[in-house]
VEXDREN-53949 format. One record per residue: residue in three letters; x, y, z of N, C-alpha, C in turn. Coordinates in nm, 4 decimals, always signed. Atoms other than C-alpha are relative to their C-alpha. Layout:
REM residues N
[ALA [X Y Z] [X Y Z] [X Y Z]],
...
This chain:
REM residues 85
[MET [+0.1175 -0.0848 -0.0005] [+12.4792 +13.2944 +12.1728] [-0.0723 -0.0170 -0.1340]],
[ARG [+0.0821 +0.0163 +0.1195] [+12.1932 +13.2425 +11.9255] [-0.0288 +0.1371 -0.0606]],
[LYS [+0.0237 -0.1254 +0.0709] [+12.1204 +13.5076 +11.6625] [-0.1478 +0.0113 -0.0376]],
[LEU [+0.1409 -0.0275 +0.0262] [+11.7653 +13.6493 +11.6504] [-0.0077 +0.1191 -0.0950]],
[GLU [+0.0128 -0.1071 +0.0985] [+11.6821 +13.8561 +11.3399] [-0.1468 +0.0207 -0.0329]],
[LEU [+0.1370 -0.0343 +0.0350] [+11.3586 +14.0380 +11.2622] [+0.0024 +0.0878 -0.1244]],
[TYR [+0.0146 -0.0784 +0.1227] [+11.2848 +14.1552 +10.9084] [-0.1312 +0.0773 +0.0081]],
[THR [+0.1160 -0.0867 -0.0130] [+11.0456 +14.4509 +10.9077] [-0.0105 +0.0933 -0.1203]],
[THR [+0.0196 -0.1106 +0.0935] [+10.8984 +14.7199 +10.6841] [-0.0608 +0.1146 +0.0799]],
[PRO [+0.0408 -0.1156 -0.0806] [+10.8193 +15.0746 +10.8028] [-0.1496 +0.0133 +0.0269]],
[ALA [+0.1436 -0.0252 -0.0162] [+10.4410 +15.0821 +10.7500] [-0.0774 -0.1220 +0.0500]],
[CYS [+0.0659 +0.1254 -0.0380] [+10.3658 +14.7297 +10.8743] [-0.0428 +0.0011 +0.1472]],
[PRO [+0.0444 +0.0010 -0.1395] [+10.1477 +14.7241 +11.1894] [+0.0381 -0.1284 +0.0736]],
[HIS [-0.0390 +0.1263 -0.0633] [+10.2339 +14.3588 +11.2541] [+0.1467 +0.0024 +0.0404]],
[CYS [-0.1422 -0.0155 -0.0341] [+10.6044 +14.4474 +11.2503] [+0.0145 +0.0776 +0.1306]],
[LEU [-0.0047 -0.0792 -0.1231] [+10.5496 +14.7121 +11.5165] [-0.0443 -0.0822 +0.1202]],
[ALA [+0.0497 +0.0830 -0.1100] [+10.3501 +14.4680 +11.7288] [+0.1040 -0.1036 +0.0421]],
[LEU [-0.0998 +0.1020 -0.0340] [+10.6168 +14.1975 +11.7076] [+0.1237 +0.0628 +0.0629]],
[LYS [-0.1144 -0.0683 -0.0618] [+10.8963 +14.4465 +11.7845] [-0.0286 +0.0296 +0.1470]],
[LYS [+0.0370 -0.0300 -0.1385] [+10.7102 +14.5475 +12.0994] [+0.0056 -0.1267 +0.0859]],
[VAL [-0.0028 +0.1261 -0.0745] [+10.6668 +14.1849 +12.2087] [+0.1442 -0.0453 +0.0218]],
[ILE [-0.1412 +0.0381 -0.0142] [+11.0352 +14.1148 +12.1433] [+0.0673 +0.0839 +0.1086]],
[GLN [-0.0587 -0.0874 -0.1018] [+11.1349 +14.4157 +12.3560] [-0.0444 -0.0393 +0.1406]],
[GLU [+0.0504 +0.0412 -0.1313] [+10.9195 +14.2826 +12.6406] [+0.0534 -0.1361 +0.0439]],
[VAL [-0.0390 +0.1376 -0.0328] [+11.0319 +13.9182 +12.6228] [+0.1517 -0.0189 +0.0011]],
[LEU [-0.1431 +0.0261 +0.0183] [+11.3971 +13.9397 +12.5183] [+0.0870 +0.0204 +0.1238]],
[PRO [-0.0863 -0.0132 -0.1188] [+11.5405 +14.0685 +12.8496] [+0.0135 -0.1305 +0.0797]],
[GLU [-0.0051 +0.1298 -0.0685] [+11.4576 +13.7247 +12.9953] [+0.1043 -0.0926 -0.0643]],
[PHE [-0.0925 +0.0849 +0.0753] [+11.6861 +13.5718 +12.7292] [+0.1260 +0.0770 -0.0419]],
[ALA [-0.1087 -0.0900 +0.0404] [+11.9511 +13.8466 +12.7151] [+0.1349 -0.0702 -0.0130]],
[ASP [-0.1284 +0.0699 +0.0055] [+12.2400 +13.6062 +12.7785] [+0.0000 -0.1145 -0.1013]],
[LYS [+0.0110 +0.1121 +0.0936] [+12.1143 +13.3557 +12.5186] [-0.0197 +0.0424 -0.1450]],
[TYR [+0.0298 -0.0472 +0.1348] [+12.0125 +13.5674 +12.2166] [+0.0547 +0.1406 -0.0226]],
[SER [-0.0295 -0.1359 +0.0453] [+12.1530 +13.8639 +12.0309] [-0.1105 +0.0352 -0.0992]],
[PHE [+0.1129 -0.0405 +0.0834] [+11.8889 +14.0656 +11.8459] [+0.0418 +0.1069 -0.0994]],
[LYS [-0.0242 -0.0998 +0.1032] [+11.9036 +14.2583 +11.5209] [-0.1267 +0.0155 -0.0826]],
[GLU [+0.1120 -0.0297 +0.0882] [+11.6236 +14.4291 +11.3323] [+0.0553 +0.0392 -0.1364]],
[ILE [-0.0442 -0.0290 +0.1360] [+11.6645 +14.4435 +10.9547] [-0.1191 +0.0574 -0.0762]],
[SER [+0.1061 -0.0624 +0.0786] [+11.4548 +14.6835 +10.7507] [+0.0087 -0.0493 -0.1434]],
[ALA [+0.0032 +0.0501 +0.1370] [+11.3593 +14.5100 +10.4275] [-0.0227 +0.1128 -0.0997]],
[ALA [+0.0205 -0.1155 +0.0863] [+11.2852 +14.8575 +10.2908] [+0.1310 +0.0704 -0.0337]],
[SER [-0.1304 -0.0609 +0.0294] [+11.6520 +14.9601 +10.3026] [+0.0675 -0.0815 -0.1113]],
[PRO [-0.0667 +0.0738 +0.1089] [+11.8756 +14.8670 +10.0074] [+0.0719 -0.1267 +0.0484]],
[MET [-0.0724 +0.1178 -0.0509] [+12.0967 +14.6335 +10.2146] [-0.0963 -0.1036 +0.0582]],
[GLY [+0.0988 +0.0908 -0.0564] [+11.8003 +14.4862 +10.4016] [-0.0780 -0.0732 -0.1073]],
[TYR [+0.0718 +0.0617 +0.1113] [+11.6203 +14.4218 +10.0747] [+0.0837 -0.1121 -0.0621]],
[LEU [-0.0877 +0.1022 +0.0576] [+11.9190 +14.2359 +9.9307] [+0.0150 -0.1197 +0.0931]],
[LYS [-0.0130 +0.1085 -0.0980] [+11.9606 +14.0358 +10.2505] [-0.1286 -0.0823 +0.0061]],
[SER [+0.1266 +0.0744 -0.0020] [+11.5896 +13.9451 +10.2496] [-0.0118 -0.0890 -0.1233]],
[LEU [+0.0028 +0.0833 +0.1206] [+11.6205 +13.8200 +9.8914] [+0.0911 -0.1220 +0.0145]],
[ARG [-0.0940 +0.1122 -0.0202] [+11.9246 +13.6080 +9.9815] [-0.0579 -0.1053 +0.0941]],
[ASN [+0.0592 +0.0925 -0.0974] [+11.7260 +13.4544 +10.2708] [-0.1396 -0.0463 -0.0399]],
[ASN [+0.1304 +0.0414 +0.0522] [+11.4136 +13.3999 +10.0550] [-0.1155 +0.0497 +0.0877]],
[ILE [+0.1029 -0.0610 -0.0841] [+11.2055 +13.6343 +10.2727] [-0.0805 +0.0964 -0.0863]],
[HIS [+0.0868 -0.0803 +0.0854] [+10.9067 +13.7879 +10.0948] [-0.1159 +0.0625 +0.0752]],
[SER [+0.1070 -0.0610 -0.0792] [+10.6854 +13.9026 +10.3811] [+0.0586 +0.0516 +0.1307]],
[ALA [-0.0438 -0.0567 -0.1273] [+10.7150 +14.1053 +10.6976] [-0.1195 +0.0021 +0.0947]],
[PRO [-0.1281 +0.0307 -0.0630] [+10.7464 +14.0524 +10.9808] [+0.0409 -0.1451 -0.0230]],
[THR [-0.0545 +0.1353 +0.0033] [+10.9706 +13.7500 +10.9501] [+0.1082 -0.0069 +0.1072]],
[LEU [-0.0932 +0.0181 -0.1110] [+11.1610 +13.6241 +11.2541] [+0.0849 -0.1235 -0.0261]],
[LEU [-0.0936 +0.1105 +0.0200] [+11.4703 +13.4064 +11.2208] [+0.0834 -0.0217 +0.1248]],
[ILE [-0.0971 +0.0363 -0.1029] [+11.6834 +13.2226 +11.4724] [+0.1109 -0.0764 -0.0704]],
[ASP [-0.1162 +0.0577 +0.0671] [+12.0302 +13.1429 +11.3408] [-0.0278 -0.0315 -0.1461]],
[GLY [+0.0258 +0.0148 +0.1425] [+11.9070 +13.1893 +10.9846] [-0.1192 -0.0858 -0.0367]],
[LYS [+0.1165 +0.0862 +0.0257] [+11.6032 +12.9614 +11.0209] [-0.1273 +0.0782 +0.0335]],
[VAL [+0.1258 -0.0704 -0.0230] [+11.2565 +13.1139 +10.9828] [-0.0803 -0.0723 +0.1077]],
[VAL [+0.0802 +0.0577 -0.1082] [+11.0555 +13.0593 +11.3029] [-0.1391 +0.0628 +0.0079]],
[ALA [+0.1323 -0.0633 +0.0003] [+10.7644 +13.3012 +11.2435] [-0.0077 +0.1003 -0.1147]],
[ARG [+0.0255 -0.0963 +0.1075] [+10.6121 +13.5061 +10.9628] [-0.1206 +0.0874 +0.0330]],
[THR [+0.1126 -0.0812 -0.0446] [+10.3538 +13.6958 +11.1667] [+0.0286 +0.0525 +0.1399]],
[ALA [-0.0139 -0.0481 -0.1372] [+10.3123 +13.8859 +11.4911] [-0.0308 -0.1140 +0.0965]],
[LEU [+0.0166 +0.1042 -0.1010] [+10.3305 +13.6698 +11.8029] [-0.0399 +0.0625 +0.1327]],
[SER [+0.0272 -0.0432 -0.1368] [+10.2000 +13.6955 +12.1559] [+0.1259 -0.0232 +0.0829]],
[GLU [-0.1144 +0.0223 -0.0887] [+10.4426 +13.7061 +12.4477] [+0.0179 -0.1483 +0.0284]],
[LYS [-0.0046 +0.1431 -0.0301] [+10.3551 +13.3456 +12.5286] [+0.0565 -0.0794 -0.1187]],
[GLU [-0.0485 +0.0706 +0.1193] [+10.4163 +13.2294 +12.1695] [+0.1494 +0.0244 -0.0211]],
[LEU [-0.1413 -0.0310 +0.0183] [+10.7494 +13.4106 +12.1445] [+0.0857 -0.0673 +0.1062]],
[THR [-0.0741 +0.0654 -0.1083] [+10.8655 +13.2799 +12.4826] [+0.0176 -0.1482 -0.0295]],
[LEU [-0.0075 +0.1428 +0.0340] [+10.7850 +12.9235 +12.3737] [+0.0994 -0.0235 -0.1134]],
[ILE [-0.0935 +0.0144 +0.1112] [+10.9743 +12.9689 +12.0459] [+0.1439 +0.0182 +0.0474]],
[LEU [-0.1366 -0.0245 -0.0488] [+11.2788 +13.1126 +12.2230] [+0.0495 -0.1130 +0.0885]],
[LYS [-0.0403 +0.1116 -0.0872] [+11.2830 +12.8368 +12.4860] [+0.0255 -0.1253 -0.0818]],
[THR [-0.0112 +0.1209 +0.0828] [+11.2361 +12.5645 +12.2231] [+0.1282 +0.0005 -0.0829]],
[ASN [-0.1162 -0.0097 +0.0876] [+11.5262 +12.6934 +12.0129] [+0.1320 +0.0224 +0.0733]],
[LEU [-0.1258 -0.0137 -0.0740] [+11.7873 +12.7110 +12.2902] [+0.0901 -0.1189 -0.0256]],
């Protein structure tokens, strides 16, 4: 199973938009991806974002590799998820 991670911040409108798209698209890939949201505003999330060289939100990673640094449409996210299987 591939690991999907989303780094977010609380006041970011793009983070909210991408979280919504992920919630809509991910059920199609439920057996292929595990999902975890990481708040870069929390102490642990901040340290983890520094270790992964993440300086903007939203940032989406698949197995530790950055695949997007902005909000995506359903079509864009679906293509990224299919491409990274």
